[in-house]
C-alpha positions as a Markdown table, in Angstrom:
| # | Residue | x | y | z |
|---|---|---|---|---|
| 1 | Met | 0.0 | 0.0 | 0.0 |
| 2 | Ala | 1.0 | 3.6 | -0.5 |
| 3 | Thr | 2.5 | 5.4 | 2.4 |
| 4 | Gly | 2.4 | 9.0 | 3.6 |
| 5 | Arg | -1.3 | 9.3 | 2.9 |
| 6 | Arg | -3.1 | 12.1 | 4.6 |
| 7 | Phe | -6.3 | 10.1 | 5.0 |
| 8 | Glu | -6.4 | 6.4 | 5.7 |
| 9 | Arg | -10.0 | 6.0 | 4.4 |
| 10 | Ile | -12.1 | 8.1 | 2.0 |
| 11 | Leu | -15.9 | 7.8 | 1.6 |
| 12 | Leu | -17.2 | 9.1 | -1.7 |
| 13 | Ile | -21.0 | 9.3 | -1.6 |
| 14 | Val | -22.8 | 10.3 | -4.8 |
| 15 | Leu | -26.4 | 11.7 | -4.3 |
| 16 | Asp | -27.4 | 10.6 | -7.8 |
| 17 | Ser | -28.9 | 13.5 | -9.8 |
| 18 | Ala | -28.8 | 16.1 | -7.0 |
| 19 | Gly | -27.7 | 19.0 | -9.2 |
| 20 | Ile | -27.4 | 22.5 | -7.9 |
| 21 | Gly | -28.1 | 24.7 | -10.9 |
| 22 | Ala | -27.8 | 24.8 | -14.6 |
| 23 | Met | -24.3 | 25.1 | -16.2 |
| 24 | Pro | -23.7 | 27.9 | -18.8 |
| 25 | Asp | -23.9 | 25.4 | -21.7 |
| 26 | Ala | -27.0 | 23.7 | -20.5 |
| 27 | Ala | -29.2 | 24.9 | -23.4 |
| 28 | Arg | -27.2 | 22.7 | -25.8 |
| 29 | Tyr | -28.4 | 19.6 | -24.0 |
| 30 | Gly | -32.2 | 19.8 | -24.0 |
| 31 | Pro | -35.2 | 22.1 | -24.0 |
| 32 | Tyr | -35.4 | 22.2 | -20.2 |
| 33 | Asp | -31.8 | 22.1 | -19.2 |
| 34 | Ala | -31.1 | 25.8 | -19.1 |
| 35 | Gly | -33.8 | 26.3 | -16.5 |
| 36 | Ser | -33.0 | 23.3 | -14.4 |
| 37 | Asp | -32.0 | 23.6 | -10.7 |
| 38 | Thr | -32.7 | 20.3 | -9.0 |
| 39 | Leu | -31.9 | 21.1 | -5.4 |
| 40 | Gly | -33.0 | 24.7 | -5.7 |
| 41 | His | -36.4 | 23.9 | -7.2 |
| 42 | Val | -37.1 | 20.8 | -5.0 |
| 43 | Leu | -36.4 | 22.6 | -1.8 |
| 44 | Gly | -38.1 | 25.8 | -3.1 |
| 45 | Arg | -41.3 | 23.8 | -3.5 |
| 46 | His | -40.9 | 21.3 | -0.6 |
| 47 | Pro | -38.5 | 22.6 | 2.1 |
| 48 | Val | -37.5 | 19.9 | 4.5 |
| 49 | Pro | -35.2 | 19.9 | 7.4 |
| 50 | Leu | -31.6 | 18.9 | 6.4 |
| 51 | Pro | -29.7 | 19.4 | 9.6 |
| 52 | Thr | -26.7 | 17.2 | 8.6 |
| 53 | Leu | -26.2 | 18.7 | 5.2 |
| 54 | Glu | -26.8 | 22.2 | 6.7 |
| 55 | Arg | -24.1 | 21.6 | 9.3 |
| 56 | Leu | -21.7 | 20.3 | 6.7 |
| 57 | Gly | -22.2 | 23.5 | 4.6 |
| 58 | Leu | -24.7 | 22.8 | 1.8 |
| 59 | Gly | -26.1 | 26.3 | 2.3 |
| 60 | His | -22.7 | 27.8 | 1.9 |
| 61 | Ile | -22.4 | 26.6 | -1.7 |
| 62 | Arg | -25.4 | 28.7 | -2.6 |
| 63 | Pro | -28.7 | 29.8 | -1.0 |
| 64 | Leu | -31.2 | 27.1 | -0.7 |
| 65 | Arg | -34.6 | 27.4 | 0.9 |
| 66 | Gly | -34.7 | 26.0 | 4.5 |
| 67 | Val | -30.9 | 25.4 | 4.5 |
| 68 | Ser | -29.2 | 28.0 | 6.7 |
| 69 | Ala | -25.7 | 29.3 | 6.1 |
| 70 | Ala | -25.6 | 31.3 | 9.4 |
| 71 | Ala | -23.2 | 29.0 | 11.2 |
| 72 | Pro | -19.7 | 28.2 | 10.0 |
| 73 | Pro | -19.7 | 24.9 | 8.0 |
| 74 | Leu | -18.0 | 21.8 | 9.2 |
| 75 | Ala | -16.9 | 20.8 | 5.7 |
| 76 | Ser | -15.0 | 22.4 | 2.9 |
| 77 | Phe | -17.5 | 23.4 | 0.2 |
| 78 | Gly | -17.8 | 24.2 | -3.5 |
| 79 | Arg | -19.4 | 22.9 | -6.7 |
| 80 | Cys | -18.1 | 21.0 | -9.7 |
| 81 | Ala | -18.8 | 21.6 | -13.4 |
| 82 | Leu | -19.1 | 18.6 | -15.7 |
| 83 | Ala | -16.3 | 19.0 | -18.2 |
| 84 | Ser | -17.3 | 16.0 | -20.3 |
| 85 | Asp | -19.9 | 16.1 | -23.1 |
| 86 | Gly | -23.0 | 14.6 | -21.5 |
| 87 | Lys | -25.2 | 14.6 | -18.5 |
| 88 | Asp | -25.7 | 10.9 | -17.6 |
| 89 | Thr | -24.6 | 8.5 | -14.9 |
| 90 | Thr | -21.7 | 6.9 | -16.8 |
| 91 | Thr | -20.3 | 10.3 | -17.9 |
| 92 | Gly | -20.5 | 11.8 | -14.4 |
| 93 | His | -19.0 | 8.8 | -12.6 |
| 94 | Trp | -16.3 | 8.3 | -15.2 |
| 95 | Glu | -15.3 | 11.9 | -14.9 |
| 96 | Met | -15.0 | 11.4 | -11.1 |
| 97 | Ala | -12.5 | 8.6 | -12.0 |
| 98 | Gly | -10.5 | 10.9 | -14.2 |
| 99 | Ile | -12.0 | 10.1 | -17.6 |
| 100 | Leu | -13.2 | 13.1 | -19.7 |
| 101 | Leu | -15.4 | 12.3 | -22.6 |
| 102 | Gln | -15.0 | 14.5 | -25.7 |
| 103 | Pro | -17.1 | 13.8 | -27.6 |
| 104 | Gly | -19.6 | 12.1 | -25.4 |
| 105 | Phe | -21.5 | 8.9 | -26.0 |
| 106 | Pro | -24.0 | 9.0 | -28.9 |
| 107 | Val | -27.6 | 9.8 | -28.2 |
| 108 | Phe | -30.6 | 8.8 | -30.4 |
| 109 | Ser | -33.3 | 11.5 | -29.7 |
| 110 | Gln | -35.4 | 10.2 | -32.6 |
| 111 | Gly | -35.1 | 6.5 | -31.8 |
| 112 | Phe | -32.5 | 4.0 | -33.0 |
| 113 | Pro | -31.7 | 3.5 | -36.7 |
| 114 | Pro | -33.9 | 0.8 | -38.4 |
| 115 | Glu | -30.8 | -1.3 | -39.3 |
| 116 | Leu | -29.7 | -1.4 | -35.6 |
| 117 | Ile | -33.2 | -2.6 | -34.5 |
| 118 | Ala | -33.2 | -5.2 | -37.2 |
| 119 | Ala | -29.8 | -6.5 | -36.2 |
| 120 | Phe | -30.9 | -6.6 | -32.5 |
| 121 | Glu | -34.1 | -8.5 | -33.4 |
| 122 | Arg | -32.1 | -11.1 | -35.4 |
| 123 | Arg | -29.8 | -11.6 | -32.4 |
| 124 | Ile | -32.6 | -12.1 | -29.9 |
| 125 | Gly | -34.9 | -14.0 | -32.2 |
| 126 | Arg | -38.0 | -11.9 | -31.5 |
| 127 | Pro | -39.5 | -8.6 | -32.7 |
| 128 | Thr | -39.4 | -5.5 | -30.5 |
| 129 | Leu | -41.8 | -2.7 | -29.7 |
| 130 | Gly | -41.3 | 1.1 | -29.2 |
| 131 | Asn | -38.0 | 2.3 | -30.5 |
| 132 | Ala | -38.6 | 5.8 | -29.4 |
| 133 | Ala | -37.2 | 8.4 | -27.1 |
| 134 | Ala | -39.7 | 8.3 | -24.2 |
| 135 | Ser | -40.4 | 8.3 | -20.5 |
| 136 | Gly | -40.0 | 4.7 | -19.3 |
| 137 | Thr | -43.2 | 4.7 | -17.3 |
| 138 | Glu | -45.2 | 6.3 | -20.2 |
| 139 | Ile | -44.0 | 3.9 | -22.9 |
| 140 | Met | -44.5 | 0.9 | -20.5 |
| 141 | Gln | -48.2 | 1.9 | -20.0 |
| 142 | Arg | -48.7 | 2.6 | -23.6 |
| 143 | Leu | -47.3 | -0.7 | -25.0 |
| 144 | Val | -47.9 | -3.1 | -22.1 |
| 145 | Ala | -50.9 | -4.8 | -23.6 |
| 146 | Glu | -49.2 | -5.5 | -26.9 |
| 147 | His | -46.1 | -6.6 | -25.1 |
| 148 | Leu | -48.0 | -9.1 | -23.0 |
| 149 | Ala | -49.8 | -10.4 | -26.0 |
| 150 | Ser | -46.7 | -10.8 | -28.3 |
| 151 | Gly | -43.8 | -11.2 | -25.9 |
| 152 | Ala | -41.9 | -8.5 | -27.8 |
| 153 | Pro | -39.7 | -6.5 | -25.4 |
| 154 | Ile | -40.1 | -2.7 | -25.3 |
| 155 | Val | -37.1 | -0.8 | -26.5 |
| 156 | Tyr | -36.7 | 2.9 | -25.8 |
| 157 | Thr | -34.1 | 5.6 | -25.1 |
| 158 | Ser | -34.0 | 9.2 | -23.7 |
| 159 | Ala | -31.9 | 12.3 | -24.0 |
| 160 | Asp | -29.1 | 10.3 | -22.5 |
| 161 | Ser | -27.0 | 7.7 | -24.2 |
| 162 | Val | -29.0 | 4.6 | -23.2 |
| 163 | Phe | -30.6 | 1.6 | -24.8 |
| 164 | Gln | -33.3 | 0.5 | -22.5 |
| 165 | Val | -35.3 | -2.8 | -22.7 |
| 166 | Ala | -38.5 | -3.2 | -20.6 |
| 167 | Ala | -40.4 | -6.4 | -20.1 |
| 168 | His | -43.0 | -7.8 | -17.7 |
| 169 | Glu | -41.3 | -10.3 | -15.4 |
| 170 | Glu | -44.0 | -12.9 | -16.0 |
| 171 | Arg | -43.7 | -12.6 | -19.8 |
| 172 | Ile | -39.9 | -12.3 | -20.0 |
| 173 | Pro | -38.3 | -13.4 | -16.7 |
| 174 | Pro | -35.4 | -11.2 | -15.5 |
| 175 | Ala | -32.8 | -13.8 | -16.4 |
| 176 | Glu | -34.0 | -13.9 | -20.0 |
| 177 | Leu | -34.2 | -10.1 | -20.1 |
| 178 | Tyr | -30.6 | -9.8 | -18.9 |
| 179 | Ala | -29.5 | -12.2 | -21.7 |
| 180 | Ile | -31.3 | -10.0 | -24.2 |
| 181 | Cys | -29.6 | -6.9 | -22.8 |
| 182 | Ala | -26.2 | -8.6 | -22.9 |
| 183 | Gln | -26.8 | -9.2 | -26.6 |
| 184 | Ala | -27.6 | -5.6 | -27.1 |
| 185 | Arg | -24.4 | -4.6 | -25.2 |
| 186 | Glu | -22.3 | -6.8 | -27.5 |
| 187 | Leu | -24.1 | -5.3 | -30.6 |
| 188 | Leu | -23.8 | -1.7 | -29.7 |
| 189 | Gln | -20.3 | -0.8 | -30.9 |
| 190 | Gly | -18.8 | 1.9 | -33.1 |
| 191 | Pro | -21.4 | 4.7 | -33.9 |
| 192 | Trp | -24.0 | 2.8 | -31.8 |
| 193 | Arg | -21.8 | 2.6 | -28.7 |
| 194 | Val | -24.2 | 4.0 | -26.1 |
| 195 | Gly | -23.1 | 4.5 | -22.6 |
| 196 | Arg | -25.4 | 2.0 | -21.0 |
| 197 | Val | -27.8 | -0.8 | -21.9 |
| 198 | Ile | -30.4 | -1.0 | -19.1 |
| 199 | Ala | -32.8 | -3.9 | -18.3 |
| 200 | Arg | -36.1 | -2.5 | -17.0 |
| 201 | Pro | -38.2 | -5.3 | -15.6 |
| 202 | Phe | -41.7 | -4.5 | -14.4 |
| 203 | Thr | -44.7 | -6.3 | -12.8 |
| 204 | Gly | -48.4 | -5.7 | -12.3 |
| 205 | Asp | -51.7 | -6.0 | -14.2 |
| 206 | Ala | -54.3 | -3.8 | -15.8 |
| 207 | Ala | -56.5 | -3.8 | -12.7 |
| 208 | His | -53.8 | -2.6 | -10.3 |
| 209 | Gly | -51.3 | -0.9 | -12.6 |
| 210 | Phe | -47.8 | -1.7 | -13.7 |
| 211 | Val | -44.7 | -0.8 | -11.8 |
| 212 | Arg | -41.0 | -1.2 | -12.3 |
| 213 | Thr | -39.2 | -3.6 | -10.0 |
| 214 | Arg | -35.8 | -3.3 | -8.4 |
| 215 | Asn | -34.4 | -6.0 | -10.7 |
| 216 | Arg | -33.0 | -3.4 | -13.0 |
| 217 | His | -29.5 | -4.2 | -14.3 |
| 218 | Asp | -27.1 | -1.9 | -16.2 |
| 219 | Tyr | -24.6 | -2.9 | -18.8 |
| 220 | Ala | -22.0 | -0.2 | -19.1 |
| 221 | Val | -19.2 | 0.3 | -21.6 |
| 222 | Pro | -15.8 | -0.8 | -20.2 |
| 223 | Pro | -14.0 | 2.3 | -18.9 |
| 224 | Pro | -10.5 | 3.2 | -20.4 |
| 225 | Glu | -7.5 | 1.8 | -18.6 |
| 226 | Gly | -5.7 | 3.9 | -16.0 |
| 227 | Met | -8.8 | 5.4 | -14.4 |
| 228 | Leu | -8.9 | 6.0 | -10.6 |
| 229 | Leu | -10.0 | 2.5 | -9.6 |
| 230 | Asp | -7.3 | 0.9 | -11.7 |
| 231 | Gln | -4.7 | 3.2 | -10.1 |
| 232 | Leu | -5.9 | 2.3 | -6.6 |
| 233 | Ala | -5.9 | -1.4 | -7.3 |
| 234 | Ala | -2.4 | -1.2 | -8.7 |
| 235 | Arg | -1.3 | 0.3 | -5.4 |
| 236 | Gly | -3.0 | -2.2 | -3.2 |
| 237 | Val | -5.6 | 0.3 | -2.0 |
| 238 | Pro | -8.9 | -1.5 | -1.5 |
| 239 | Val | -12.1 | -0.2 | -3.0 |
| 240 | His | -15.5 | -1.2 | -1.6 |
| 241 | Ala | -18.5 | -0.3 | -3.8 |
| 242 | Val | -22.1 | 0.2 | -2.6 |
| 243 | Gly | -25.0 | 0.3 | -5.1 |
| 244 | Lys | -24.6 | 0.6 | -8.9 |
| 245 | Ile | -20.9 | 1.6 | -8.7 |
| 246 | Gln | -20.1 | -2.1 | -9.4 |
| 247 | Asp | -22.1 | -1.9 | -12.7 |
| 248 | Ile | -20.9 | 1.5 | -13.8 |
| 249 | Phe | -17.2 | 0.4 | -13.7 |
| 250 | Leu | -17.9 | -3.3 | -14.5 |
| 251 | Gly | -16.2 | -4.3 | -11.3 |
| 252 | Arg | -12.8 | -2.9 | -12.4 |
| 253 | Gly | -10.6 | -2.1 | -9.5 |
| 254 | Ile | -13.3 | -3.0 | -7.0 |
| 255 | Ala | -12.3 | -5.5 | -4.2 |
| 256 | Ser | -15.7 | -5.9 | -2.7 |
| 257 | His | -19.2 | -4.6 | -3.2 |
| 258 | Ala | -22.7 | -4.6 | -1.7 |
| 259 | Ala | -26.0 | -4.3 | -3.5 |
| 260 | Met | -28.7 | -2.1 | -2.1 |
| 261 | Thr | -32.5 | -2.0 | -2.2 |
| 262 | Ser | -33.0 | 1.7 | -1.4 |
| 263 | Asn | -31.1 | 4.9 | -0.4 |
| 264 | Ala | -31.7 | 4.0 | 3.3 |
| 265 | Asp | -30.3 | 0.5 | 2.7 |
| 266 | Gly | -27.4 | 1.9 | 0.8 |
| 267 | Leu | -26.5 | 4.2 | 3.7 |
| 268 | Glu | -26.9 | 1.2 | 6.1 |
| 269 | Lys | -24.6 | -0.8 | 3.9 |
| 270 | Thr | -22.1 | 2.0 | 4.0 |
| 271 | Leu | -22.2 | 2.1 | 7.8 |
| 272 | Glu | -21.6 | -1.7 | 7.8 |
| 273 | Ala | -18.7 | -1.3 | 5.4 |
| 274 | Met | -17.1 | 1.3 | 7.8 |
| 275 | Gly | -17.0 | -1.4 | 10.4 |
| 276 | Thr | -14.9 | -3.7 | 8.2 |
| 277 | Val | -13.2 | -1.6 | 5.5 |
| 278 | Arg | -10.7 | 0.2 | 7.7 |
| 279 | Ala | -8.6 | 1.7 | 4.8 |
| 280 | Gly | -9.0 | 2.6 | 1.2 |
| 281 | Leu | -12.1 | 4.0 | -0.7 |
| 282 | Ile | -15.7 | 3.3 | 0.0 |
| 283 | Phe | -17.6 | 4.4 | -3.2 |
| 284 | Val | -21.4 | 4.8 | -2.9 |
| 285 | Asn | -24.2 | 5.7 | -5.2 |
| 286 | Leu | -27.6 | 6.6 | -3.9 |
| 287 | Val | -29.8 | 6.1 | -6.9 |
| 288 | Asp | -33.4 | 6.6 | -5.6 |
| 289 | Phe | -33.2 | 10.4 | -6.1 |
| 290 | Asp | -32.8 | 9.8 | -9.8 |
| 291 | Met | -34.6 | 6.6 | -10.4 |
| 292 | Leu | -37.7 | 7.0 | -8.3 |
| 293 | Tyr | -38.2 | 10.8 | -8.1 |
| 294 | Gly | -36.2 | 12.8 | -10.7 |
| 295 | His | -37.3 | 10.8 | -13.8 |
| 296 | Arg | -40.9 | 10.6 | -12.5 |
| 297 | Asn | -41.2 | 14.4 | -11.8 |
| 298 | Asp | -41.9 | 13.7 | -8.1 |
| 299 | Ala | -40.5 | 16.8 | -6.4 |
| 300 | Ala | -42.2 | 16.0 | -3.1 |
| 301 | Gly | -40.7 | 12.4 | -3.1 |
| 302 | Phe | -37.3 | 13.9 | -4.0 |
| 303 | Ala | -37.5 | 16.2 | -1.0 |
| 304 | Gly | -38.5 | 13.3 | 1.3 |
| 305 | Ala | -35.6 | 11.3 | 0.0 |
| 306 | Leu | -33.2 | 14.1 | 0.9 |
| 307 | Ala | -34.6 | 14.2 | 4.4 |
| 308 | Glu | -34.2 | 10.4 | 4.7 |
| 309 | Ala | -30.6 | 10.6 | 3.4 |
| 310 | Asp | -29.8 | 13.4 | 5.7 |
| 311 | Arg | -30.7 | 11.2 | 8.7 |
| 312 | Gly | -28.5 | 8.4 | 7.4 |
| 313 | Leu | -25.7 | 10.8 | 6.7 |
| 314 | Ala | -25.8 | 11.9 | 10.3 |
| 315 | Arg | -24.9 | 8.4 | 11.4 |
| 316 | Ile | -22.1 | 8.2 | 9.0 |
| 317 | Val | -20.7 | 11.6 | 10.0 |
| 318 | Ala | -20.8 | 10.4 | 13.7 |
| 319 | Ala | -18.9 | 7.2 | 12.8 |
| 320 | Leu | -16.0 | 9.0 | 11.0 |
| 321 | Gly | -12.6 | 8.7 | 12.6 |
| 322 | Pro | -9.7 | 11.1 | 12.7 |
| 323 | Arg | -8.1 | 9.6 | 9.5 |
| 324 | Asp | -11.3 | 9.6 | 7.5 |
| 325 | Leu | -12.5 | 12.0 | 4.7 |
| 326 | Leu | -16.1 | 12.2 | 3.6 |
| 327 | Leu | -16.8 | 13.5 | 0.1 |
| 328 | Leu | -20.4 | 14.3 | -0.9 |
| 329 | Thr | -21.3 | 15.1 | -4.5 |
| 330 | Ala | -23.6 | 14.3 | -7.4 |
| 331 | Asp | -23.1 | 13.1 | -11.0 |
| 332 | His | -25.6 | 15.4 | -12.8 |
| 333 | Gly | -29.1 | 16.9 | -12.3 |
| 334 | Cys | -32.6 | 15.5 | -12.9 |
| 335 | Asp | -34.9 | 18.4 | -12.0 |
| 336 | Pro | -38.4 | 16.9 | -11.2 |
| 337 | Thr | -40.1 | 20.3 | -11.5 |
| 338 | Thr | -39.6 | 20.7 | -15.3 |
| 339 | Pro | -41.9 | 19.3 | -17.9 |
| 340 | Gly | -39.2 | 16.9 | -19.1 |
| 341 | Thr | -38.2 | 13.6 | -17.4 |
| 342 | Asp | -34.5 | 13.5 | -18.6 |
| 343 | His | -31.3 | 14.3 | -16.7 |
| 344 | Ser | -30.3 | 17.9 | -16.6 |
| 345 | Arg | -26.9 | 19.5 | -17.3 |
| 346 | Glu | -26.1 | 21.1 | -13.9 |
| 347 | Phe | -23.3 | 21.9 | -11.6 |
| 348 | Val | -23.1 | 19.4 | -8.7 |
| 349 | Pro | -22.4 | 20.2 | -5.0 |
| 350 | Leu | -19.1 | 19.3 | -3.3 |
| 351 | Leu | -18.7 | 18.9 | 0.4 |
| 352 | Ala | -15.4 | 17.5 | 1.9 |
| 353 | Tyr | -15.5 | 16.8 | 5.6 |
| 354 | Ala | -12.7 | 15.4 | 7.8 |
| 355 | Pro | -13.0 | 15.6 | 11.6 |
| 356 | Gly | -10.7 | 18.2 | 13.0 |
| 357 | Thr | -10.0 | 19.8 | 9.6 |
| 358 | Pro | -11.0 | 23.5 | 9.3 |
| 359 | Pro | -13.3 | 24.2 | 6.3 |
| 360 | Ala | -12.2 | 25.9 | 3.2 |
| 361 | Ala | -14.0 | 27.5 | 0.3 |
| 362 | Leu | -13.2 | 25.1 | -2.7 |
| 363 | Gly | -14.9 | 27.4 | -5.2 |
| 364 | Asp | -16.1 | 26.4 | -8.6 |
| 365 | Arg | -14.2 | 23.3 | -9.7 |
| 366 | Gly | -13.6 | 22.9 | -13.5 |
| 367 | Ser | -14.3 | 19.2 | -13.5 |
| 368 | Leu | -15.7 | 16.3 | -11.4 |
| 369 | Ala | -12.2 | 14.8 | -12.1 |
| 370 | Asp | -10.9 | 17.1 | -9.3 |
| 371 | Ile | -12.6 | 14.7 | -6.9 |
| 372 | Gly | -10.8 | 11.7 | -8.4 |
| 373 | Gln | -7.5 | 13.5 | -8.6 |
| 374 | Thr | -7.8 | 14.4 | -4.9 |
| 375 | Ile | -8.4 | 10.8 | -4.0 |
| 376 | Ala | -5.6 | 9.7 | -6.2 |
| 377 | Asp | -3.3 | 12.3 | -4.7 |
| 378 | Asn | -4.1 | 11.1 | -1.2 |
| 379 | Phe | -3.1 | 7.5 | -2.1 |
| 380 | Gly | 0.0 | 8.3 | -4.0 |
| 381 | Ala | -1.4 | 8.1 | -7.5 |
| 382 | Gly | -2.2 | 10.6 | -10.3 |
| 383 | Leu | -4.8 | 10.9 | -13.0 |
| 384 | Glu | -4.5 | 12.6 | -16.4 |
| 385 | Ala | -7.4 | 14.9 | -15.7 |
| 386 | Gly | -8.4 | 17.0 | -12.7 |
| 387 | Thr | -6.8 | 19.3 | -10.1 |
| 388 | Ser | -6.4 | 18.0 | -6.6 |
| 389 | Phe | -7.8 | 20.0 | -3.7 |
| 390 | Leu | -6.1 | 17.8 | -1.1 |
| 391 | Ser | -3.8 | 20.6 | 0.1 |
| 392 | Ser | -6.9 | 22.7 | 0.9 |
| 393 | Leu | -7.9 | 20.1 | 3.4 |
| 394 | Ser | -5.2 | 21.0 | 5.9 |
| 395 | Arg | -5.2 | 20.1 | 9.5 |
């Protein structure tokens, strides 16, 4: 293991989609991006107590309704721009690991080319439905009757670089849907190389409605060699992943991981990991903000999820030791108050807390790669992208 590190253990927790205001180039990415402000709009409509995030310094990044900035913060604070071309999960997390995408993954706002769909149907031996850019819940409701009758999976995309395949679990069991998505991942290369293929199982019936299940599975593109997790593994620094981090990086550089069923469960799994993973990086994604509330335009649910996460974060903050560093951030926005249901091109918050370390204003960071570079710097590594702020976290 590397020696001379400032922090023995770093926790990087991603509040998936918790953007903090539109970036200057947001209008290039969609009709609603320029006006998006996920945390600002959610808390503006549904203010909830966030005592932990408030104490850490969330309100010092920018004014937010119900989040005071009257007391000095515990954490260093700032915000990060997304330097890569994109606004999706893979792009944001890869940038944290030091990978800048220019150009970004391809998007298919008018649906996929007929020749791609034909090739996919030949591979899986069945026809498909949909092939449109759509909300997943909307297209599921619209095509479910035909899907149940024919057994044809529903294919759709969004403003992000995704190829999503939805199927009722009783018509196409999850294991079969996963095999279908694996075929798609293998096919989608070259100009069709989307960032993620996503299996979207659902259940229900016409009388009671149809709902997605938690059997979702993502098939990501392999990240380039030399990213943060590769560098840590090469130096014997263990990485423990919680949630979909394992899928985003295809397990690369990850020594152990824990699946999660909800944000609350993810935070509980993080606490459990703190009891056993005494050194290295604990890398966590809390996906409910995005999956359950952002994409479904549920601002009240998003606010409630923030309050729930704040309670879990209080326990994590209390469990931090003198050689620990907690990094809180997001990967993009997903403003549930706009008419759209896609991700939004936003700055993301940055809070860096180490017990006994005086807070510093970290300012506007040019890239999420600054987070990865800081982690790499701590463990004796270095990335091609990003500027470390480790020296600002002085004791």
